[in-house]
DRENKE-981792 format. One record per atom (N, C-alpha, C, O): residue in three letters; x, y, z. Coordinates in steps of 0.1 Angstrom, whole numbers, padded with zeros to 4 digits, always signed. Atoms other than C-alpha are relative to their C-alpha. Layout:
BEGIN
AlaXYZ
...
% end
This chain:
BEGIN
Unk+0008-0012+0000
Unk+0000+0000+0000
Unk+0009+0012+0000
Unk+0018+0014+0008
Unk-0008-0012+0001
Unk+0013+0034-0010
Unk-0003+0009+0012
Unk-0014+0008+0019
Unk+0001-0009-0012
Unk+0018+0061+0017
Unk-0013+0009-0002
Unk-0020+0011+0008
Unk+0011-0009+0002
Unk-0008+0084+0001
Unk-0013-0008+0002
Unk-0023-0002+0008
Unk+0012+0007-0002
Unk-0034+0056+0001
Unk-0002-0003+0014
Unk-0014-0003+0019
Unk+0001+0002-0014
Unk-0027+0048+0037
Unk-0005+0012+0008
Unk-0014+0011+0016
Unk+0004-0012-0006
Unk-0031+0084+0047
Unk-0015+0003-0003
Unk-0022+0007+0006
Unk+0014-0003+0004
Unk-0064+0087+0028
Unk-0009-0010+0007
Unk-0020-0006+0011
Unk+0009+0009-0007
Unk-0077+0055+0044
Unk-0002+0004+0015
Unk-0013+0003+0020
Unk+0000-0004-0014
Unk-0068+0067+0079
Unk-0009+0013+0002
Unk-0015+0014+0013
Unk+0007-0013-0001
Unk-0084+0101+0072
Unk-0015-0002-0003
Unk-0023+0007+0000
Unk+0014+0002+0004
Unk-0117+0086+0059
Unk-0009-0001+0013
Unk-0006-0009+0022
Unk+0009+0001-0011
Unk-0146+0091+0083
Unk+0004+0007+0012
Unk-0003+0006+0023
Unk-0004-0007-0012
Unk-0127+0113+0107
Unk-0009+0012+0002
Unk-0011+0020-0007
Unk+0008-0011-0004
Unk-0150+0137+0125
Unk+0006+0008+0011
Unk+0013+0003+0019
Unk-0005-0009-0010
Unk-0141+0167+0146
Unk-0005-0004+0014
Unk-0017-0008+0015
Unk+0005+0002-0014
Unk-0143+0162+0184
Unk-0010+0011+0003
Unk-0007+0023+0001
Unk+0010-0010-0004
Unk-0174+0179+0197
Unk+0006+0011+0009
Unk+0015+0008+0018
Unk-0005-0011-0008
Unk-0167+0213+0212
Unk-0005-0002+0015
Unk-0016-0007+0017
Unk+0003+0001-0014
Unk-0166+0213+0250
Unk-0002-0014+0004
Unk-0010-0017+0014
Unk+0002+0014-0004
Unk-0164+0175+0252
Unk+0006-0002+0014
Unk+0000-0009+0021
Unk-0006+0001-0013
Unk-0141+0178+0282
Unk-0009+0005+0011
Unk-0011-0001+0021
Unk+0009-0006-0010
Unk-0164+0201+0300
Unk-0012-0009+0003
Unk-0016-0010+0014
Unk+0012+0008-0002
Unk-0194+0179+0294
Unk+0003-0013+0008
Unk-0004-0017+0017
Unk-0003+0013-0006
Unk-0176+0147+0304
Unk+0004+0002+0015
Unk-0001-0006+0023
Unk-0004-0002-0014
Unk-0161+0161+0336
Unk-0013+0005+0008
Unk-0014+0001+0020
Unk+0012-0004-0007
Unk-0194+0178+0345
Unk-0009-0012+0003
Unk-0015-0013+0014
Unk+0008+0012-0003
Unk-0212+0145+0341
Unk+0006-0009+0011
Unk-0001-0015+0019
Unk-0006+0007-0011
Unk-0186+0128+0363
Unk-0003+0006+0013
Unk-0006-0002+0023
Unk+0004-0006-0013
Unk-0193+0153+0390
Unk-0015-0002+0003
Unk-0019-0005+0015
Unk+0015+0002-0002
Unk-0231+0149+0385
Unk-0002-0014+0005
Unk-0012-0016+0012
Unk+0001+0014-0004
Unk-0226+0112+0391
Unk+0007-0002+0014
Unk+0001-0008+0023
Unk-0008+0003-0012
Unk-0199+0111+0417
Unk-0003+0008+0013
Unk-0003+0002+0024
Unk+0002-0008-0012
Unk-0207+0140+0440
Unk-0013-0004+0008
Unk-0012-0004+0020
Unk+0012+0005-0008
Unk-0243+0128+0449
Unk+0004-0013+0008
Unk-0001-0015+0019
Unk-0004+0012-0007
Unk-0227+0094+0458
Unk+0008+0003+0012
Unk+0007-0003+0022
Unk-0008-0005-0011
Unk-0202+0112+0480
Unk-0009+0005+0011
Unk-0007+0002+0023
Unk+0009-0005-0010
Unk-0230+0130+0498
Unk-0008-0012+0006
Unk-0010-0012+0018
Unk+0008+0011-0005
Unk-0249+0097+0501
Unk+0009-0008+0011
Unk+0004-0012+0021
Unk-0009+0006-0010
Unk-0218+0081+0518
Unk+0000+0008+0013
Unk+0000+0002+0024
Unk-0001-0008-0012
Unk-0215+0110+0542
Unk-0013-0001+0008
Unk-0012-0003+0020
Unk+0012+0000-0007
Unk-0252+0110+0551
Unk-0003-0014+0006
Unk-0007-0015+0018
Unk+0003+0013-0005
Unk-0255+0072+0555
Unk+0010-0005+0010
Unk+0006-0010+0021
Unk-0010+0006-0009
Unk-0222+0063+0571
Unk+0005+0010+0011
Unk+0010+0005+0022
Unk-0005-0009-0009
Unk-0214+0095+0590
Unk-0011+0009+0006
Unk-0012+0010+0018
Unk+0010-0009-0004
Unk-0243+0119+0592
Unk+0005+0014+0002
Unk+0016+0017+0005
Unk-0003-0014-0001
Unk-0244+0157+0593
Unk+0000+0003+0015
Unk-0008-0002+0023
Unk-0001-0004-0014
Unk-0233+0172+0626
Unk-0013+0007+0005
Unk-0018+0015-0003
Unk+0013-0005-0004
Unk-0263+0182+0647
Unk+0000+0015+0002
Unk-0010+0021+0001
Unk+0000-0015-0003
Unk-0251+0217+0655
Unk+0005+0007-0012
Unk+0012+0018-0011
Unk-0005-0006+0013
Unk-0244+0225+0618
Unk-0004+0015-0001
Unk+0004+0023-0005
Unk+0004-0014+0001
Unk-0265+0257+0619
Unk+0007+0009+0009
Unk+0011+0020+0005
Unk-0008-0008-0010
Unk-0247+0269+0650
Unk+0014+0003-0005
Unk+0019+0014-0005
Unk-0014-0002+0003
Unk-0212+0263+0637
Unk+0002+0008-0013
Unk+0013+0012-0017
Unk-0001-0008+0012
Unk-0220+0280+0604
Unk+0003+0015+0003
Unk+0007+0022-0006
Unk-0003-0014-0004
Unk-0215+0313+0623
Unk+0014+0001+0005
Unk+0019+0012+0009
Unk-0014+0000-0004
Unk-0179+0303+0632
Unk+0009+0000-0012
Unk+0008-0008-0021
Unk-0009-0001+0011
Unk-0151+0314+0609
Unk+0007-0013-0004
Unk+0009-0015-0016
Unk-0008+0012+0003
Unk-0131+0282+0612
Unk-0008-0011-0007
Unk-0003-0019-0014
Unk+0008+0009+0008
Unk-0161+0262+0599
Unk+0002+0003-0015
Unk+0003-0006-0023
Unk-0001-0004+0014
Unk-0159+0281+0566
Unk+0014-0002-0005
Unk+0016-0005-0017
Unk-0014+0003+0004
Unk-0121+0277+0565
Unk+0000-0015-0003
Unk+0006-0019-0013
Unk+0000+0015+0002
Unk-0126+0239+0569
Unk-0008-0004-0013
Unk-0005-0014-0019
Unk+0009+0004+0012
Unk-0153+0239+0541
Unk+0006+0006-0012
Unk+0006-0001-0023
Unk-0004-0007+0012
Unk-0138+0264+0517
Unk+0014-0004-0005
Unk+0017-0004-0017
Unk-0013+0003+0005
Unk-0101+0254+0516
Unk+0000-0013-0008
Unk+0007-0013-0019
Unk+0000+0011+0009
Unk-0108+0219+0502
Unk-0009+0003-0012
Unk-0006-0003-0023
Unk+0008-0004+0011
Unk-0135+0234+0480
Unk+0008+0007-0011
Unk+0007+0005-0023
Unk-0009-0007+0010
Unk-0109+0257+0464
Unk+0010-0010-0006
Unk+0013-0009-0018
Unk-0009+0011+0006
Unk-0086+0226+0459
Unk-0008-0007-0011
Unk-0003-0011-0021
Unk+0008+0007+0009
Unk-0115+0209+0442
Unk-0002+0008-0013
Unk-0001+0002-0024
Unk+0002-0008+0011
Unk-0121+0238+0419
Unk+0013+0001-0009
Unk+0013+0000-0021
Unk-0012+0000+0007
Unk-0084+0240+0410
Unk+0003-0014-0007
Unk+0008-0014-0018
Unk-0001+0013+0006
Unk-0084+0202+0404
Unk-0008-0001-0013
Unk-0004-0007-0022
Unk+0009+0000+0012
Unk-0113+0207+0380
Unk+0007+0007-0012
Unk+0007+0002-0023
Unk-0007-0008+0010
Unk-0094+0234+0361
Unk+0012-0008-0006
Unk+0013-0009-0018
Unk-0011+0008+0005
Unk-0063+0212+0358
Unk-0004-0012-0007
Unk+0001-0015-0018
Unk+0005+0012+0007
Unk-0083+0181+0349
Unk-0005+0004-0014
Unk-0003-0003-0024
Unk+0006-0005+0013
Unk-0101+0201+0321
Unk+0011+0002-0010
Unk+0010-0001-0022
Unk-0011-0003+0009
Unk-0067+0212+0307
Unk+0008-0013-0004
Unk+0011-0015-0015
Unk-0008+0012+0002
Unk-0049+0179+0311
Unk-0008-0011-0008
Unk-0002-0020-0014
Unk+0008+0010+0008
Unk-0078+0160+0294
Unk+0002+0002-0015
Unk-0003-0006-0023
Unk-0002-0003+0014
Unk-0068+0176+0261
Unk+0015+0001-0003
Unk+0022+0007+0004
Unk-0014+0000+0003
Unk-0035+0170+0244
Unk+0005+0014-0004
Unk-0001+0021-0011
Unk-0006-0013+0004
Unk-0012+0200+0241
Unk-0004+0012+0008
Unk+0001+0023+0005
Unk+0004-0011-0008
Unk-0030+0222+0266
Unk+0008+0001+0013
Unk+0008-0009+0020
Unk-0009-0002-0012
Unk-0008+0236+0293
Unk-0009+0003+0013
Unk-0019+0009+0012
Unk+0006-0003-0012
Unk-0018+0237+0329
Unk+0002+0014+0005
Unk-0006+0020+0012
Unk-0004-0013-0004
Unk+0000+0270+0334
Unk+0001+0001+0015
Unk+0007-0008+0021
Unk-0002-0002-0014
Unk-0004+0282+0370
Unk-0012-0005+0008
Unk-0015-0002+0019
Unk+0012+0005-0007
Unk-0036+0263+0378
Unk+0004-0008+0013
Unk-0004-0009+0022
Unk-0004+0008-0012
Unk-0016+0241+0402
Unk+0002+0008+0012
Unk+0001+0003+0024
Unk-0001-0008-0012
Unk-0012+0271+0425
Unk-0013+0000+0007
Unk-0014+0003+0019
Unk+0013+0001-0007
Unk-0049+0267+0432
Unk-0001-0011+0010
Unk-0009-0011+0019
Unk-0001+0011-0010
Unk-0041+0235+0450
Unk+0010+0003+0011
Unk+0007+0001+0023
Unk-0011-0003-0010
Unk-0009+0247+0468
Unk-0004+0012+0009
Unk-0001+0011+0021
Unk+0003-0012-0008
Unk-0022+0281+0479
Unk-0009-0003+0012
Unk-0006+0002+0023
Unk+0008+0002-0012
Unk-0051+0269+0501
Unk+0007-0008+0011
Unk+0006-0006+0023
Unk-0007+0008-0010
Unk-0028+0243+0517
Unk+0010+0009+0007
Unk+0012+0007+0019
Unk-0010-0009-0006
Unk-0001+0270+0523
Unk-0007+0009+0010
Unk-0002+0011+0021
Unk+0007-0008-0009
Unk-0027+0292+0539
Unk-0004-0007+0013
Unk-0002-0002+0024
Unk+0004+0008-0011
Unk-0040+0265+0562
Unk+0013-0004+0009
Unk+0012-0003+0021
Unk-0012+0003-0008
Unk-0004+0255+0572
Unk+0005+0012+0007
Unk+0009+0012+0019
Unk-0003-0012-0007
Unk+0003+0291+0580
Unk-0008+0003+0012
Unk-0003+0007+0022
Unk+0009-0001-0011
Unk-0027+0293+0602
Unk+0003-0010+0011
Unk+0002-0007+0023
Unk-0003+0010-0009
Unk-0017+0261+0618
Unk+0013+0003+0008
Unk+0014+0001+0020
Unk-0012-0004-0006
Unk+0018+0274+0626
Unk-0003+0011+0011
Unk+0002+0011+0022
Unk+0004-0011-0009
Unk+0003+0306+0642
Unk-0007-0006+0012
Unk-0005-0003+0024
Unk+0008+0006-0011
Unk-0022+0285+0663
Unk+0009-0009+0009
Unk+0008-0009+0021
Unk-0008+0009-0007
Unk+0005+0260+0673
Unk+0009+0008+0010
Unk+0010+0005+0022
Unk-0009-0008-0008
Unk+0030+0286+0686
Unk-0008+0010+0009
Unk-0002+0015+0019
Unk+0008-0009-0009
Unk+0002+0307+0701
Unk-0007-0008+0011
Unk-0012-0001+0020
Unk+0006+0008-0010
Unk-0010+0278+0722
Unk+0010-0004+0011
Unk+0022-0004+0009
Unk-0009+0005-0010
Unk+0004+0266+0755
Unk+0005-0014-0003
Unk-0002-0021-0011
Unk-0005+0013+0003
Unk+0025+0234+0754
Unk-0010-0011+0002
Unk-0011-0021-0005
Unk+0010+0010-0003
Unk-0003+0214+0770
Unk-0012+0000-0010
Unk-0018-0011-0011
Unk+0012+0000+0010
Unk-0029+0225+0744
Unk+0004-0003-0014
Unk-0005-0005-0023
Unk-0004+0001+0014
Unk-0008+0219+0713
Unk-0004-0014-0006
Unk-0010-0015-0017
Unk+0004+0013+0006
Unk-0014+0181+0709
Unk-0015-0001-0002
Unk-0019-0007-0012
Unk+0015+0000+0003
Unk-0052+0184+0714
Unk-0004+0008-0013
Unk-0013+0004-0020
Unk+0003-0008+0012
Unk-0052+0211+0687
Unk+0004-0008-0013
Unk-0003-0008-0023
Unk-0005+0008+0012
Unk-0033+0187+0663
Unk-0008-0013-0001
Unk-0012-0016-0013
Unk+0005+0013+0002
Unk-0049+0154+0671
Unk-0016+0000+0000
Unk-0022-0009-0006
Unk+0014+0000+0000
Unk-0085+0164+0679
Unk-0006-0013+0006
Unk+0001-0020+0014
Unk+0006+0012-0004
Unk-0109+0135+0685
Unk-0001-0010-0011
Unk-0004-0022-0008
Unk+0003+0010+0011
Unk-0110+0119+0651
Unk+0012-0002-0009
Unk+0010-0005-0021
Unk-0012+0001+0009
Unk-0074+0119+0638
Unk+0002-0015-0006
Unk+0007-0016-0016
Unk-0002+0014+0005
Unk-0075+0080+0635
Unk-0008-0003-0012
Unk-0004-0011-0020
Unk+0010+0004+0011
Unk-0104+0080+0610
Unk-0001+0011-0011
Unk-0007+0009-0021
Unk+0002-0011+0010
Unk-0101+0114+0592
Unk+0004-0003-0014
Unk-0003-0001-0023
Unk-0006+0002+0014
Unk-0078+0105+0563
Unk-0008-0010-0008
Unk-0012-0008-0019
Unk+0007+0010+0007
Unk-0096+0073+0554
Unk-0015+0004-0002
Unk-0021+0000-0012
Unk+0013-0004+0002
Unk-0130+0089+0559
Unk-0001+0009-0013
Unk-0010+0008-0021
Unk+0000-0009+0011
Unk-0122+0117+0534
Unk+0003-0009-0013
Unk-0004-0006-0023
Unk-0003+0008+0012
Unk-0107+0091+0510
Unk-0012-0008-0004
Unk-0015-0010-0016
Unk+0012+0007+0003
Unk-0139+0070+0512
Unk-0010+0009-0007
Unk-0016+0005-0017
Unk+0010-0009+0006
Unk-0162+0100+0505
Unk+0005+0005-0014
Unk-0003+0007-0022
Unk-0005-0005+0013
Unk-0139+0111+0476
Unk+0000-0011-0010
Unk+0001-0008-0022
Unk-0001+0011+0010
Unk-0139+0077+0460
Unk-0009+0000-0012
Unk-0005-0001-0023
Unk+0009-0001+0012
Unk-0170+0081+0438
Unk+0004+0010-0010
Unk+0003+0008-0022
Unk-0005-0011+0009
Unk-0157+0114+0424
Unk+0012-0005-0007
Unk+0014-0002-0019
Unk-0012+0004+0006
Unk-0123+0099+0417
Unk-0003-0010-0011
Unk+0002-0009-0022
Unk+0003+0011+0010
Unk-0137+0068+0399
Unk-0008+0007-0012
Unk-0004+0004-0024
Unk+0008-0007+0011
Unk-0162+0090+0379
Unk+0009+0009-0009
Unk+0008+0009-0021
Unk-0009-0008+0008
Unk-0134+0114+0369
Unk+0009-0008-0009
Unk+0012-0004-0020
Unk-0009+0009+0008
Unk-0111+0086+0358
Unk-0008-0006-0012
Unk-0002-0007-0023
Unk+0008+0005+0011
Unk-0139+0071+0337
Unk-0002+0011-0011
Unk-0002+0008-0023
Unk+0001-0011+0010
Unk-0145+0105+0321
Unk+0012+0003-0008
Unk+0012+0005-0020
Unk-0012-0002+0007
Unk-0109+0109+0313
Unk+0003-0011-0011
Unk+0009-0008-0021
Unk-0002+0011+0010
Unk-0109+0075+0294
Unk-0008+0004-0013
Unk-0004-0002-0024
Unk+0007-0004+0013
Unk-0134+0091+0269
Unk+0007+0012-0006
Unk+0002+0017-0017
Unk-0007-0012+0005
Unk-0110+0121+0264
Unk+0014-0004-0005
Unk+0016-0015-0008
Unk-0013+0003+0006
Unk-0074+0124+0253
Unk+0011+0005+0008
Unk+0019+0013+0003
Unk-0012-0005-0007
Unk-0050+0130+0281
Unk+0013-0007-0005
Unk+0013-0018-0009
Unk-0013+0005+0004
Unk-0013+0126+0273
Unk+0009-0002+0012
Unk+0018-0010+0012
Unk-0008+0001-0012
Unk+0002+0132+0307
Unk-0008-0007+0010
Unk-0015-0001+0018
Unk+0010+0008-0007
Unk-0015+0103+0324
Unk+0001+0001+0015
Unk-0009+0002+0022
Unk-0002-0001-0015
Unk+0000+0105+0359
Unk-0005+0013+0005
Unk-0012+0014+0015
Unk+0005-0013-0004
Unk-0007+0142+0361
Unk-0015+0001-0001
Unk-0021+0007+0007
Unk+0015+0000+0001
Unk-0042+0138+0348
Unk-0007-0008+0011
Unk-0017-0003+0016
Unk+0005+0008-0011
Unk-0048+0111+0374
Unk+0001+0008+0013
Unk-0008+0007+0021
Unk-0002-0008-0012
Unk-0034+0134+0401
Unk-0010+0011+0000
Unk-0016+0015+0011
Unk+0010-0010+0001
Unk-0057+0162+0389
Unk-0014-0005+0004
Unk-0022+0001+0011
Unk+0013+0006-0003
Unk-0087+0139+0391
Unk+0000-0003+0015
Unk-0011-0001+0022
Unk-0001+0002-0015
Unk-0075+0130+0427
Unk-0002+0013+0007
Unk-0008+0013+0018
Unk+0002-0013-0007
Unk-0073+0167+0436
Unk-0014+0004+0000
Unk-0020+0010+0010
Unk+0014-0003+0001
Unk-0108+0173+0423
Unk-0008-0009+0010
Unk-0017-0004+0018
Unk+0007+0009-0008
Unk-0120+0142+0442
Unk+0003+0002+0015
Unk-0006+0003+0023
Unk-0004-0002-0014
Unk-0100+0148+0474
Unk-0006+0013+0006
Unk-0011+0013+0017
Unk+0006-0013-0005
Unk-0111+0185+0477
Unk-0015-0001+0002
Unk-0021+0003+0012
Unk+0014+0001-0001
Unk-0147+0176+0470
Unk-0004-0009+0012
Unk-0013-0007+0020
Unk+0003+0009-0011
Unk-0146+0147+0495
Unk+0002+0006+0014
Unk-0005+0004+0023
Unk-0003-0007-0013
Unk-0130+0168+0523
Unk-0011+0011+0002
Unk-0015+0012+0014
Unk+0010-0010-0002
Unk-0156+0196+0517
Unk-0013-0007+0005
Unk-0020-0002+0013
Unk+0012+0008-0004
Unk-0184+0170+0520
Unk+0001-0005+0014
Unk-0008-0004+0022
Unk-0002+0006-0014
Unk-0169+0154+0551
Unk+0000+0011+0010
Unk-0003+0009+0022
Unk+0000-0011-0010
Unk-0166+0189+0567
Unk-0014+0002+0006
Unk-0015+0008+0017
Unk+0014-0001-0005
Unk-0204+0188+0571
Unk-0003-0009+0012
Unk-0012-0008+0019
Unk+0001+0010-0012
Unk-0199+0159+0596
Unk+0010+0003+0010
Unk+0008+0001+0022
Unk-0011+0000-0009
Unk-0165+0165+0611
Unk-0001+0010+0011
Unk-0006+0022+0009
Unk+0001-0009-0011
Unk-0164+0181+0646
Unk+0012+0008+0002
Unk+0012+0017+0011
Unk-0013-0007-0002
Unk-0128+0194+0643
Unk-0001+0014-0006
Unk-0006+0016-0017
Unk+0000-0014+0005
Unk-0123+0231+0639
Unk+0014+0007+0003
Unk+0014+0020+0004
Unk-0013-0006-0003
Unk-0086+0237+0646
Unk+0009+0000-0012
Unk+0009-0010-0020
Unk-0009-0001+0011
Unk-0060+0248+0620
Unk+0010-0011+0000
Unk+0013-0017-0011
Unk-0010+0011+0001
Unk-0033+0222+0630
Unk-0007-0013-0004
Unk+0000-0020-0012
Unk+0006+0012+0005
Unk-0058+0194+0626
Unk-0003+0000-0015
Unk+0000-0010-0022
Unk+0003-0001+0014
Unk-0069+0206+0592
Unk+0013-0001-0008
Unk+0014-0007-0019
Unk-0013-0001+0007
Unk-0032+0212+0581
Unk+0006-0014-0002
Unk+0012-0017-0011
Unk-0006+0013+0000
Unk-0023+0176+0589
Unk-0010-0011-0006
Unk-0007-0017-0016
Unk+0009+0011+0004
Unk-0053+0153+0586
Unk-0009+0003-0012
Unk-0011-0006-0020
Unk+0007-0003+0012
Unk-0074+0171+0561
Unk+0008+0000-0013
Unk+0005-0006-0023
Unk-0009+0000+0012
Unk-0045+0177+0538
Unk+0005-0015-0003
Unk+0006-0018-0015
Unk-0003+0014+0002
Unk-0035+0140+0543
Unk-0012-0007-0007
Unk-0009-0015-0016
Unk+0012+0006+0007
Unk-0071+0130+0533
Unk-0001+0004-0014
Unk-0005-0004-0022
Unk+0000-0005+0014
Unk-0069+0151+0502
Unk+0011-0006-0008
Unk+0009-0010-0020
Unk-0011+0006+0007
Unk-0035+0138+0493
Unk-0002-0015-0004
Unk+0004-0020-0013
Unk+0002+0014+0003
Unk-0047+0102+0494
Unk-0006-0003-0014
Unk+0000-0011-0021
Unk+0005+0002+0013
Unk-0069+0103+0463
Unk+0010+0006-0011
Unk+0010+0002-0022
Unk-0010-0006+0010
Unk-0042+0126+0446
Unk+0010-0011-0003
Unk+0014-0013-0015
Unk-0010+0011+0002
Unk-0016+0098+0451
Unk-0006-0012-0007
Unk+0000-0018-0016
Unk+0007+0012+0007
Unk-0041+0071+0441
Unk-0002+0003-0015
Unk+0000-0005-0023
Unk+0002-0003+0014
Unk-0050+0090+0409
Unk+0013+0000-0008
Unk+0013-0004-0019
Unk-0012-0001+0007
Unk-0014+0096+0400
Unk+0005-0014-0003
Unk+0011-0017-0013
Unk-0004+0013+0002
Unk-0007+0059+0405
Unk-0008-0008-0011
Unk-0003-0016-0018
Unk+0010+0007+0009
Unk-0038+0047+0386
Unk+0000+0006-0014
Unk-0002-0001-0024
Unk+0001-0006+0013
Unk-0035+0072+0357
Unk+0007-0007-0011
Unk+0001-0010-0021
Unk-0007+0007+0011
Unk-0008+0055+0337
Unk-0006-0014-0003
Unk-0004-0019-0014
Unk+0005+0013+0002
Unk-0026+0022+0341
Unk-0014+0000-0007
Unk-0017-0008-0016
Unk+0014+0000+0005
Unk-0063+0031+0334
Unk-0003+0010-0011
Unk-0013+0009-0017
Unk+0002-0010+0010
Unk-0059+0060+0311
Unk+0008-0002-0013
Unk+0008+0006-0022
Unk-0008+0003+0012
Unk-0035+0044+0286
Unk-0008-0002-0012
Unk-0018-0009-0012
Unk+0007+0001+0012
Unk-0047+0047+0251
Unk+0001-0014-0006
Unk-0005-0017-0017
% end
């Protein structure tokens, strides 16, 4: 077969990729995964009874919004990494900046507390279960995001998987915040960040395996 004939055969029937295919696929993943995450939280954990009261406390909003910002940044990175040749640019700062802010708050709270109060600020009452709880709640979003990526065209597979993990981890931590009784910056800086990092690492490890063309 001549080269020209081969090129013509490969080009036959090729249709352009629909515009905003990545947006639709990732939005569908969120529409499927996020309600399942809420269902896990409601069924296995439950919303804290004093939710209305704590909504007037600034640290509740820190606990809710810092992972939500990470989820938004993960969405932006995922949207870009789902398409070949599209650069992430500085979207990764949207993941690092909320973490840096919470760590800064944790340092201030740690050194502003008495030595006897420091460990309770760090460990809280739920440190043993926090990371795995966030990972469990994030799991539906992570799976749905990876499935969505398989229908797209990522080329940096580990990074795309990590971005899916950032989206899932941030969303999972934000949902878990509706249950979690902890409100100290040192706790959030260690255990919430650890819970968000879990699906990020899982996504980075799974990306090259499940997203390979």
